[in-house]
C-alpha positions in Angstrom: 15.6 21.6 4.5 12.7 20.8 7.3 11.5 17.3 8.0 8.4 16.8 9.3 8.6 13.1 11.1 5.2 11.6 11.6 5.7 8.5 13.7 2.8 5.9 14.6 4.0 4.4 18.0 1.4 1.2 17.4 3.2 0.6 14.1 5.0 -2.8 13.4 3.5 -4.4 16.8 5.1 -1.2 18.7 8.6 -1.0 17.3 7.9 2.2 16.0 7.6 3.8 19.6 10.3 1.7 20.9 12.3 3.3 18.1 11.9 6.8 19.0 15.1 7.3 20.3 17.2 5.8 18.0 15.1 8.2 14.9 16.0 11.1 17.1 19.7 10.1 17.7 20.6 9.5 14.2 19.0 12.5 12.9 20.3 14.7 15.2 23.7 13.6 14.9 23.2 14.1 11.3 22.0 17.8 11.7 18.9 17.5 10.3 16.2 20.5 11.3 13.7 18.2 12.3 9.8 18.2 14.4 8.8 14.6 15.4 5.2 14.1 16.3 3.5 11.0 17.0 0.2 9.9 16.0 -3.0 8.8 18.6 -5.9 8.3 16.3 -6.8 7.3 13.0 -6.2 9.8 10.1 -4.3 12.0 12.0 -1.4 11.4 10.2 -3.4 12.8 7.5 -4.1 15.8 9.3 -0.6 16.2 10.8 0.9 15.8 6.7 -1.4 18.3 5.5 -0.7 20.7 8.2 3.2 20.0 7.9 2.9 20.7 4.0 1.3 24.0 4.2 3.3 25.4 7.1 6.9 25.0 4.9 8.4 21.4 5.6 10.2 20.4 2.8 10.0 16.3 3.5 7.4 14.5 5.0 8.7 11.9 6.9 6.8 8.6 8.1 7.9 6.3 10.4 5.6 4.0 10.5 4.2 0.9 8.2 2.0 1.3 4.7 -1.4 2.1 6.4 0.1 5.2 8.1 2.1 6.1 5.5 -1.2 5.8 3.1 -2.7 8.4 5.5 0.0 11.0 5.3 0.1 10.8 1.4 -3.7 11.3 1.5 -3.0 14.6 3.5 0.1 16.1 1.4 -2.3 15.2 -1.9 -5.2 17.8 0.7 -2.2 20.3 0.7 -1.2 20.2 -2.7 -5.3 20.9 -3.8 -4.3 24.0 -1.8 -1.1 25.3 -3.5 1.4 23.4 -1.7 3.2 21.4 -4.1 6.9 21.3 -3.4 7.1 18.5 -0.6 8.4 15.0 -0.6 8.0 12.2 0.7 10.0 9.7 3.0 10.0 6.3 4.9 11.4 5.2 7.9 10.5 1.2 7.5 8.7 0.2 11.1 5.5 -1.3 9.8 4.5 -4.8 9.7 4.6 -5.3 5.9 6.9 -1.9 4.5 6.0 -3.0 0.8 5.8 0.3 -0.9 9.3 0.8 0.2 10.1 -2.7 -0.7 9.1 -2.1 -4.0 10.9 1.5 -5.0 14.0 0.7 -3.2 14.0 2.3 0.2 15.5 -0.4 2.7 13.1 -1.9 5.0 15.0 -1.9 7.7 15.4 1.1 10.1 19.3 1.5 10.3 19.5 1.7 6.4 16.2 3.6 5.7 17.1 6.3 8.5 21.0 6.6 6.3 18.5 6.8 3.3 16.7 9.8 4.5 20.0 11.6 5.2 21.5 11.2 1.6 18.5 12.7 0.3 18.5 10.9 -3.1 15.1 11.7 -4.8 12.6 10.6 -7.8 9.1 10.7 -8.8 6.5 8.0 -8.8 2.9 7.5 -9.6 0.5 7.7 -7.1 -3.4 5.5 -7.7 -6.4 7.1 -7.1 -9.5 4.8 -5.9 -13.3 5.8 -5.6 -16.1 3.7 -4.6 -16.8 1.6 -0.9 -16.8 4.1 1.4 -14.8 6.5 -0.3 -17.0 7.5 -3.5 -14.9 11.1 -3.9 -11.7 9.4 -3.9 -8.6 7.9 -1.7 -5.0 8.0 -2.9 -2.5 5.2 -2.6 1.1 4.7 -3.5 1.3 0.6 -3.5 -2.0 -1.0 -4.5 -5.2 -2.0 -4.2 -6.4 -5.5 -3.2 -10.1 -6.9 -4.0 -11.3 -10.0 -2.6 -9.2 -12.3 -1.0 -5.9 -10.4 -0.1 -8.0 -7.8 1.1 -9.6 -10.8 3.7 -5.8 -11.8 3.9 -5.1 -8.3 5.4 -8.0 -8.3 7.7 -6.9 -11.7 9.2 -3.4 -10.7 9.8 -3.9 -7.5 11.7 -5.5 -9.7 14.5 -2.5 -11.8 14.7 -0.4 -10.0 17.5 2.5 -12.3 18.1 4.5 -12.0 15.0 4.6 -9.6 12.1 5.6 -9.4 8.1 5.5 -12.0 5.9 4.7 -14.6 8.7 1.9 -12.8 9.7 0.6 -12.9 6.0 0.9 -16.3 5.8 -1.1 -17.3 8.5 -3.7 -14.9 7.4 -3.7 -16.8 3.8 -4.6 -20.0 5.7 -7.0 -18.7 7.9 -8.7 -16.6 4.9 -8.6 -20.2 3.0 -11.1 -21.8 5.1 -13.4 -18.1 5.9 -13.4 -16.4 2.6 -14.3 -18.9 -0.2 -17.3 -17.4 -1.7 -15.7 -15.2 -4.0 -18.0 -12.9 -6.1 -18.7 -12.8 -10.2 -16.5 -9.8 -11.1 -17.1 -7.5 -14.4 -13.2 -6.0 -15.1 -12.8 -3.4 -17.4 -9.0 -2.4 -18.7 -8.8 1.3 -20.1 -11.1 0.6 -23.0 -10.8 -3.5 -23.4 -13.5 -5.7 -23.6 -14.5 -6.6 -20.1 -13.3 -9.5 -18.2 -15.8 -11.3 -16.5 -15.0 -14.6 -14.1 -15.5 -15.0 -10.9 -12.9 -14.1 -9.2 -10.8 -14.9 -6.1 -8.8 -11.0 -6.0 -7.9 -8.9 -8.0 -4.8 -6.6 -7.2 -4.0 -3.5 -9.1 0.0 -2.7 -8.4 1.7 0.5 -8.3 4.2 -1.3 -6.5 5.4 -5.0 -6.6 4.7 -6.5 -3.5 2.0 -6.8 -0.5 1.8 -8.8 2.7 5.5 -8.1 3.6 6.7 -10.2 0.3 3.9 -11.4 -1.7 5.2 -10.6 -5.3 2.0 -9.7 -6.7 3.5 -7.2 -9.8 7.0 -8.4 -10.0 7.3 -6.7 -13.3 5.6 -3.4 -12.1 7.5 -0.3 -12.4 6.3 2.8 -10.2 7.2 5.5 -12.0 6.1 3.9 -15.8 2.3 5.9 -15.9 0.8 1.8 -15.8 -0.9 -0.3 -13.2 0.3 -3.8 -13.1 -2.7 -6.0 -12.5 -3.0 -9.8 -11.1 -6.3 -11.2 -11.5 -7.3 -15.0 -10.4 -9.7 -16.9 -10.9 -11.7 -19.1 -8.2 -10.2 -22.1 -7.5 -9.8 -24.9 -4.8 -8.4 -24.7 -1.1 -6.2 -27.0 -2.2 -5.6 -25.7 -5.3 -5.0 -21.5 -3.8 -2.4 -23.3 -1.0 -0.8 -25.0 -3.7 -0.3 -21.5 -5.5 1.2 -19.7 -2.3 4.9 -20.3 -3.2 4.2 -18.8 -7.4 3.1 -15.5 -5.4 6.2 -15.6 -3.4 8.3 -16.0 -6.2 6.5 -13.9 -8.3 5.8 -16.7 -10.9 2.1 -16.8 -10.5 1.9 -15.5 -13.9 2.4 -19.1 -15.3 -1.1 -20.8 -13.6 -4.2 -20.9 -15.7 -5.9 -19.5 -12.9 -4.0 -16.1 -13.3 -3.9 -13.0 -15.8 -1.3 -11.1 -15.5 -2.3 -7.6 -17.1 -1.5 -3.3 -17.5 -3.7 -0.7 -17.5 -3.9 3.4 -16.9 -7.7 3.2 -15.7 -9.5 0.2 -14.0 -13.2 -0.6 -13.6 -14.4 -3.7 -11.2 -17.9 -4.2 -10.8 -19.8 -7.1 -8.8 -22.7 -8.8 -10.7 -23.7 -10.7 -7.5 -21.7 -10.9 -4.2 -20.2 -7.7 -2.3 -16.3 -7.8 -2.1 -13.5 -6.3 0.7 -11.1 -3.9 -0.6 -7.8 -2.1 0.7 -5.8 0.7 -0.2 -2.1 -0.5 0.8 -3.6 -2.0 3.2 -6.5 0.1 4.6 -9.9 -1.1 4.2 -11.7 0.7 1.9 -14.9 -1.8 1.7 -15.7 -4.4 4.0 -18.9 -5.1 1.5 -18.4 -3.1 -1.7 -20.0 -3.4 -4.9 -18.0 -1.2 -7.4 -14.7 0.6 -8.0 -13.0 2.6 -10.5 -9.2 2.9 -10.3 -6.9 5.6 -12.4 -2.7 6.4 -12.5 -1.6 9.7 -11.6 1.9 9.7 -13.3 5.1 10.8 -11.7 2.6 12.5 -8.9 4.8 11.8 -5.9 8.2 12.9 -5.3 10.1 10.2 -2.9 13.5 9.8 -0.8 14.6 6.3 -1.6 
């Protein structure tokens, strides 16, 4: 069994780079056959993961946050198109949010996620494919798509350098309430159902359960059930948005009149007036998009958990 470990040294506000000695010491003591590399540019993780899969590595390991994991996932899927389909993916959790790991049962601290890697338990989970924005040919994702408010929150959260995880996103929420307050009218089509048309604060299309380091966008979601779980929120006043934050932290937002919780295999989102920002696993797919289509790929990815 050969492991290819991709470290984004700036993940977790630099924690990943500082953690390399701990990673190497633990894995060496466990007797694993591994190669460790670091990223140095955007999409480098995708390039590294693709080459590793094509070079015979069995497990692609991301020592990073959700963004680098997303890049590596897309590289792995590129390798699959060339016939390399037997690779699994693992996560060493050193990022800001670690939302995918937290959603699928991977420990969200480095020490325990290293032990998970060594134990090498496997399961298959679903993937998503989004087309539109800056990615008309598609970008794969494992955790979720965010359109509107939550994408704007992520944009603000990454600017905060003195903290990470949920606190950074909470600060981002407060800033965004006063910046992003002109949401678009969206047409949202779930599978073949009647379109939903409304002024939408945000639409979250989830394969995992959470975003932003702890916001429970889809608490009932299962990453292996062949369905997306959606959280669709209508526009609301600033005070009302702030008042709903505790519900999103607890996962009880579905009890609120502004929020619809739905499930679907395919989702189409189109703006009828203004553009919108959107992200996939925390990585922007557009800052001023007008339409997206999202589809589920059931049981597509094997993970170590």
